[in-house]
C-alpha positions as CSV (number, residue, x, y, z in Angstrom):
1,M,35.8,29.0,-9.3
2,I,34.3,27.3,-6.2
3,L,30.9,27.0,-7.9
4,I,32.4,25.5,-11.0
5,S,34.4,23.1,-8.9
6,I,31.3,21.9,-7.1
7,I,29.4,21.4,-10.3
8,I,32.2,19.4,-11.9
9,T,32.7,17.3,-8.7
10,V,29.0,16.6,-8.3
11,S,28.6,15.6,-12.0
12,Y,31.6,13.3,-11.5
13,L,30.1,11.8,-8.3
14,I,26.9,11.1,-10.1
15,L,28.7,9.5,-13.1
16,I,30.9,7.2,-11.0
17,F,28.0,6.3,-8.6
18,S,26.1,5.3,-11.7
19,F,28.9,2.8,-12.5
20,T,28.9,1.4,-9.0
21,Y,25.1,1.0,-9.2
22,G,25.3,-0.7,-12.6
23,F,28.2,-2.9,-11.5
24,N,25.8,-4.6,-9.1
25,K,23.0,-4.8,-11.6
26,V,25.1,-7.2,-13.8
27,N,24.6,-10.6,-12.1
28,D,27.6,-12.9,-11.5
29,F,27.4,-15.8,-13.9
30,K,27.9,-19.3,-12.4
31,L,28.8,-22.4,-14.5
32,E,26.5,-25.4,-14.2
33,D,28.5,-28.0,-16.1
34,L,26.1,-27.9,-19.1
35,P,27.0,-30.2,-22.1
36,S,29.2,-28.1,-24.5
37,K,27.5,-27.1,-27.7
38,T,28.9,-23.9,-29.2
39,H,31.6,-24.0,-31.8
40,F,34.3,-21.2,-31.5
41,S,37.0,-19.8,-33.7
42,V,39.5,-18.2,-31.4
43,I,41.5,-15.4,-33.2
44,I,44.9,-14.3,-31.9
45,P,46.8,-11.6,-33.8
46,F,50.5,-11.4,-32.9
47,R,53.7,-9.5,-33.8
48,N,56.9,-10.2,-32.0
49,E,55.4,-12.0,-29.0
50,A,58.1,-14.8,-28.6
51,K,58.4,-13.9,-24.9
52,H,54.7,-14.4,-24.2
53,L,53.5,-17.2,-26.5
54,P,54.7,-20.1,-24.4
55,N,52.4,-19.2,-21.6
56,L,49.6,-18.6,-23.9
57,L,50.0,-21.8,-25.7
58,K,50.2,-23.7,-22.5
59,S,46.9,-22.2,-21.4
60,I,45.4,-23.2,-24.6
61,T,46.5,-26.7,-24.0
62,D,44.9,-26.6,-20.6
63,L,41.5,-25.5,-21.8
64,N,38.8,-27.7,-20.5
65,Y,36.5,-27.3,-23.6
66,P,36.2,-30.2,-26.1
67,K,38.9,-29.9,-28.6
68,Q,36.7,-30.7,-31.6
69,L,34.4,-27.7,-30.8
70,F,37.0,-25.0,-31.4
71,E,39.9,-23.9,-33.6
72,V,42.6,-21.4,-32.9
73,I,43.7,-19.0,-35.7
74,F,47.1,-17.2,-35.1
75,V,47.5,-14.2,-37.3
76,D,51.1,-13.3,-38.0
77,D,51.4,-9.5,-38.4
78,D,54.9,-9.5,-39.9
79,S,56.7,-10.7,-36.8
80,E,60.5,-10.3,-36.8
81,D,61.4,-12.6,-33.9
82,D,60.8,-16.4,-33.3
83,S,57.1,-16.1,-32.7
84,V,56.1,-18.1,-35.8
85,D,58.6,-20.9,-35.1
86,I,57.4,-21.2,-31.5
87,I,53.8,-21.8,-32.6
88,K,54.9,-24.1,-35.4
89,K,56.8,-26.2,-32.9
90,F,53.9,-26.3,-30.6
91,I,51.6,-27.4,-33.5
92,N,54.0,-30.1,-34.5
93,G,54.2,-31.5,-30.9
94,K,57.8,-30.5,-30.2
95,Q,57.0,-28.6,-27.1
96,I,57.6,-30.2,-23.7
97,G,54.3,-31.2,-22.2
98,F,52.4,-31.2,-25.4
99,D,49.2,-33.0,-25.3
100,C,48.3,-34.9,-28.5
101,A,44.6,-34.2,-28.1
102,Q,44.7,-30.6,-29.4
103,P,42.3,-28.3,-31.2
104,D,42.8,-27.3,-34.8
105,I,45.5,-24.6,-34.5
106,H,47.0,-22.9,-37.5
107,I,48.8,-19.8,-38.6
108,I,48.0,-17.4,-41.3
109,S,49.6,-14.1,-42.5
110,N,47.9,-10.8,-42.0
111,E,46.4,-9.4,-45.2
112,R,47.1,-5.7,-44.8
113,K,44.5,-3.4,-46.4
114,T,44.0,-0.5,-44.1
115,N,45.9,1.7,-41.5
116,S,45.0,-0.7,-38.8
117,P,47.2,-3.8,-38.6
118,K,45.1,-5.4,-35.8
119,K,41.7,-4.9,-37.6
120,D,43.2,-6.3,-40.7
121,A,44.5,-9.3,-38.8
122,I,41.1,-10.0,-37.2
123,T,39.3,-9.6,-40.6
124,S,41.8,-11.9,-42.3
125,A,41.1,-14.6,-39.7
126,I,37.3,-14.2,-39.7
127,N,37.3,-14.7,-43.5
128,K,39.0,-18.1,-42.9
129,A,37.1,-19.0,-39.6
130,K,35.2,-22.3,-39.8
131,F,32.8,-21.7,-36.9
132,E,29.9,-19.4,-36.0
133,W,31.3,-17.7,-32.9
134,I,34.4,-15.6,-33.0
135,I,36.4,-14.9,-29.8
136,T,39.4,-12.6,-29.9
137,T,42.3,-12.4,-27.4
138,D,45.9,-11.2,-27.4
139,A,49.1,-13.0,-27.6
140,D,50.4,-11.8,-24.3
141,C,47.4,-13.2,-22.5
142,T,46.9,-16.4,-20.5
143,L,43.4,-18.1,-20.7
144,P,41.5,-19.6,-17.7
145,K,40.7,-23.3,-17.9
146,Y,36.9,-22.8,-18.2
147,W,37.2,-19.8,-20.5
148,L,35.3,-21.4,-23.5
149,D,32.9,-23.2,-21.1
150,S,31.9,-19.9,-19.7
151,F,31.1,-18.4,-23.1
152,D,29.3,-21.6,-24.2
153,E,27.0,-21.7,-21.2
154,Y,26.2,-18.1,-21.3
155,I,25.3,-18.4,-25.1
156,Q,23.1,-21.4,-24.2
157,K,21.3,-19.6,-21.4
158,S,20.8,-16.1,-23.0
159,N,19.8,-14.4,-26.2
160,T,23.1,-12.9,-27.3
161,K,25.0,-12.0,-30.4
162,C,28.0,-10.4,-28.6
163,I,29.7,-10.9,-25.3
164,A,32.3,-8.7,-23.5
165,G,34.5,-10.6,-21.1
166,P,36.6,-9.6,-18.1
167,V,40.3,-8.8,-18.4
168,T,42.9,-7.9,-15.8
169,Y,46.7,-7.7,-15.5
170,E,49.0,-10.2,-13.8
171,D,50.3,-8.9,-10.5
172,N,54.1,-8.8,-10.3
173,N,54.1,-6.7,-7.0
174,S,55.9,-3.6,-8.4
175,F,54.3,-0.1,-8.1
176,L,54.2,0.4,-11.9
177,N,52.4,-2.9,-12.4
178,R,49.9,-2.2,-9.6
179,F,49.3,1.3,-10.9
180,Q,48.3,-0.2,-14.1
181,I,46.1,-2.8,-12.4
182,L,44.2,-0.2,-10.5
183,D,43.7,1.8,-13.8
184,L,42.4,-1.3,-15.5
185,L,40.2,-2.3,-12.6
186,S,38.7,1.2,-12.8
187,L,38.1,0.8,-16.6
188,Q,36.6,-2.8,-15.9
189,G,34.4,-1.2,-13.3
190,A,33.2,1.4,-15.7
191,T,32.8,-1.3,-18.4
192,I,30.6,-3.5,-16.2
193,G,28.8,-0.5,-14.8
194,G,28.0,0.7,-18.3
195,F,26.4,-2.6,-19.2
196,G,24.5,-2.6,-15.9
197,I,22.8,0.8,-16.6
198,K,22.2,-0.2,-20.3
199,K,24.8,2.1,-21.8
200,P,27.7,-0.1,-22.8
201,F,30.6,1.9,-24.1
202,L,33.8,-0.1,-23.2
203,C,35.0,-3.6,-23.8
204,N,38.4,-5.2,-24.3
205,G,39.6,-7.1,-27.4
206,A,41.6,-9.4,-25.2
207,N,38.3,-11.2,-24.3
208,F,35.6,-10.4,-26.8
209,G,33.1,-12.7,-28.5
210,Y,30.6,-12.2,-31.3
211,Q,28.8,-14.0,-34.1
212,K,30.6,-14.2,-37.4
213,E,27.4,-13.3,-39.2
214,L,27.0,-10.3,-37.1
215,F,30.4,-9.1,-37.9
216,K,29.8,-9.4,-41.6
217,A,26.3,-7.9,-41.4
218,L,27.8,-4.7,-39.7
219,N,30.6,-4.7,-42.4
220,G,33.2,-5.4,-39.8
221,F,35.5,-2.5,-39.1
222,D,34.4,-0.4,-42.0
223,G,34.2,3.3,-41.0
224,N,37.1,3.4,-38.6
225,N,39.9,1.6,-40.4
226,Q,41.8,4.8,-40.6
227,I,42.4,4.6,-36.8
228,A,45.1,2.1,-35.9
229,S,43.5,0.9,-32.6
230,G,39.9,0.4,-31.5
231,D,39.1,-3.1,-32.9
232,D,37.0,-3.7,-29.9
233,I,35.3,-0.3,-29.0
234,F,34.2,0.7,-32.5
235,L,32.7,-2.8,-33.2
236,L,31.0,-2.5,-29.8
237,E,29.5,0.8,-30.8
238,K,28.1,-0.7,-34.0
239,I,26.6,-3.6,-32.1
240,A,25.1,-1.4,-29.4
241,K,23.4,0.7,-31.9
242,K,22.0,-2.2,-33.9
243,H,21.5,-5.0,-31.3
244,P,21.4,-3.5,-27.9
245,K,19.4,-6.2,-26.3
246,E,21.8,-9.0,-27.6
247,L,24.9,-7.3,-26.3
248,H,26.0,-8.6,-22.8
249,Y,28.8,-8.7,-20.3
250,L,30.1,-12.0,-19.0
251,K,30.7,-11.4,-15.4
252,C,32.1,-14.8,-14.6
253,E,35.2,-15.5,-12.5
254,Q,36.1,-18.4,-14.8
255,A,36.1,-16.2,-17.8
256,I,38.8,-13.8,-16.5
257,V,41.6,-13.4,-19.0
258,K,45.0,-12.1,-17.6
259,T,47.4,-10.1,-19.7
260,Q,50.7,-8.4,-19.1
261,S,51.1,-4.8,-17.9
262,Q,53.7,-2.5,-19.7
263,P,57.3,-3.1,-18.4
264,N,58.3,0.6,-18.0
265,W,56.8,4.1,-18.0
266,S,57.9,4.8,-21.6
267,H,55.8,1.8,-22.9
268,L,53.0,2.7,-20.7
269,F,52.7,6.3,-22.0
270,S,52.9,5.0,-25.6
271,Q,50.1,2.5,-24.9
272,R,47.8,5.1,-23.2
273,I,48.5,7.7,-26.0
274,R,47.4,5.0,-28.4
275,W,44.2,4.4,-26.5
276,A,43.5,8.2,-26.1
277,A,44.2,8.8,-29.8
278,K,41.0,7.1,-30.8
279,T,38.6,8.8,-28.4
280,S,37.8,11.7,-30.7
281,A,36.4,9.1,-33.2
282,Y,33.9,7.6,-30.7
283,N,30.3,7.7,-31.9
284,N,28.8,6.8,-28.4
285,W,27.8,10.0,-26.8
286,F,27.9,8.5,-23.3
287,G,31.4,7.2,-23.8
288,K,32.5,10.7,-25.0
289,L,30.8,12.3,-22.0
290,T,32.5,9.9,-19.6
291,G,35.9,10.5,-21.0
292,I,35.5,14.3,-21.0
293,L,34.0,14.4,-17.5
294,V,36.9,12.1,-16.1
295,L,39.5,14.2,-17.8
296,I,38.0,17.6,-16.6
297,M,37.8,16.1,-13.0
298,N,41.5,15.1,-13.1
299,A,42.4,18.5,-14.5
300,L,40.3,20.2,-11.8
301,V,42.2,18.4,-9.0
302,I,45.5,19.5,-10.4
303,T,44.3,23.1,-10.9
304,I,42.7,23.7,-7.5
305,S,45.6,22.1,-5.8
306,L,47.9,24.6,-7.4
307,L,45.6,27.5,-6.6
308,A,45.4,26.3,-3.0
309,L,49.1,26.4,-2.8
310,I,49.3,30.0,-3.8
311,G,46.3,31.0,-1.6
312,I,43.7,31.6,-4.3
313,F,41.6,28.5,-3.6
314,N,40.1,27.5,-0.2
315,Y,42.0,24.5,1.3
316,K,38.8,23.2,3.0
317,T,36.9,23.1,-0.2
318,L,39.9,21.3,-1.9
319,L,39.9,18.8,0.9
320,Y,36.1,18.1,0.5
321,I,36.6,17.6,-3.2
322,L,39.5,15.2,-2.8
323,I,37.6,13.2,-0.1
324,I,34.6,12.8,-2.5
325,K,36.7,11.8,-5.4
326,F,38.8,9.4,-3.3
327,N,35.8,7.6,-1.9
328,I,33.8,7.2,-5.1
329,D,36.9,6.1,-7.0
330,F,37.9,3.7,-4.2
331,Y,34.4,2.2,-4.1
332,L,34.2,1.4,-7.8
333,I,37.8,-0.1,-7.8
334,Y,37.0,-2.0,-4.7
335,Q,34.0,-3.7,-6.5
336,S,36.2,-4.6,-9.4
337,A,39.2,-5.8,-7.2
338,T,36.7,-8.0,-5.3
339,F,35.3,-9.6,-8.5
340,F,38.8,-10.1,-10.0
341,D,40.2,-11.4,-6.6
342,Q,42.9,-8.6,-6.5
343,K,42.0,-6.8,-3.3
344,Q,45.7,-6.8,-2.3
345,I,46.2,-4.2,-5.1
346,L,44.2,-1.7,-2.9
347,R,47.3,-1.1,-0.7
348,T,48.7,0.9,-3.6
349,F,45.6,3.0,-4.1
350,I,46.5,6.1,-2.1
351,F,49.7,6.6,-4.0
352,A,48.1,5.9,-7.3
353,F,45.3,8.2,-6.5
354,M,47.7,11.1,-6.1
355,L,49.6,10.3,-9.2
356,Y,46.7,9.5,-11.6
357,P,45.4,13.1,-12.3
358,F,48.9,14.1,-13.6
359,F,49.3,10.9,-15.5
360,S,45.9,11.2,-17.2
361,V,46.0,14.8,-18.1
362,Y,49.5,14.5,-19.5
363,V,48.5,11.5,-21.7
364,A,45.4,13.4,-22.9
365,F,47.4,16.6,-23.7
366,I,50.2,14.7,-25.6
367,S,47.8,12.5,-27.6
368,V,46.4,15.7,-29.2
369,F,49.8,16.6,-30.7
370,K,51.8,13.5,-30.9
371,G,51.7,10.1,-32.6
372,Y,52.9,6.9,-31.0
373,K,55.0,3.8,-31.5
374,W,53.5,0.3,-31.1
375,K,55.0,-3.0,-31.8
376,G,58.0,-1.4,-33.6
377,R,55.7,0.7,-35.9
378,A,55.1,4.4,-35.8
379,F,51.6,5.8,-36.1
380,K,50.7,9.5,-36.9
381,R,48.1,11.4,-35.0
């Protein structure tokens, strides 16, 4: 058991260290105030987001980018609240603080064709999009002032067809919220690190850009429409396979999109079960290897801790393993927290570190047998 534990721990150490190395290989991108050139179609699917839409709409109003160079397409996925009315009032100029110099903003209805409402929504919008670059985000997000400027300048200065952008959660200073921020920071660290070592396997649909022609050439989401989620990851896999040199990460502070964490543990478990449910369909071997190794490492921590309590496993070896995992995890998250300017979150790291193995193993186990609910809909495994 000790030998197996050492092999797993060393493998995990090498994996996470590769992400920390790759993180630093992706250069920070700095804006240079270049004249704006790129036309964007911003796509935002929504369902029952009345609570979050005012902040999103305000952030759209505050975007620095020339209004004639982008449009915003909201895709209504059968909302049952006041979401559509809120957007219509905003478009008609009835919102307080409305600026008459607005981009072209319109609402379309989702054309459901598959088992994935969000993929259908994005496809519906792309079919109606006027411009060559598509950027997706979510209705519970807020967009930074220079968001589109960041994408535009990166496009002008690089040979790219697809750009993954940075995403983090808003900090509301609760343990649950900061637990989720730490988790997302680790995912963003692995995302950036993956790009840095030329093995991109993660991205986030809340900040994801690609050429419309590329989407159509790859037949969009065909091949994974039976899976409800994964509009970002599965498209990334296709692009990484066909156009690896034209796929990039936008490591730019002015491009950071902020979204909302889950309000309670029940919603969090449902979200993570949804995320876990798609992993078996991954085609990227490195992504699968990463997920399996991280799960095995967390399961190992639980197992050897229990064995140590009943005297079967050596406490000193357990301590060494925990110290190794603690330090390499902390280093990766510290890098992310520094980039995202969220180092205050690290005060919660010790407690999150102790809880996370139980959380991740439970989610992985439940996702094998159980479906999930999302946006008021039930999805089977």
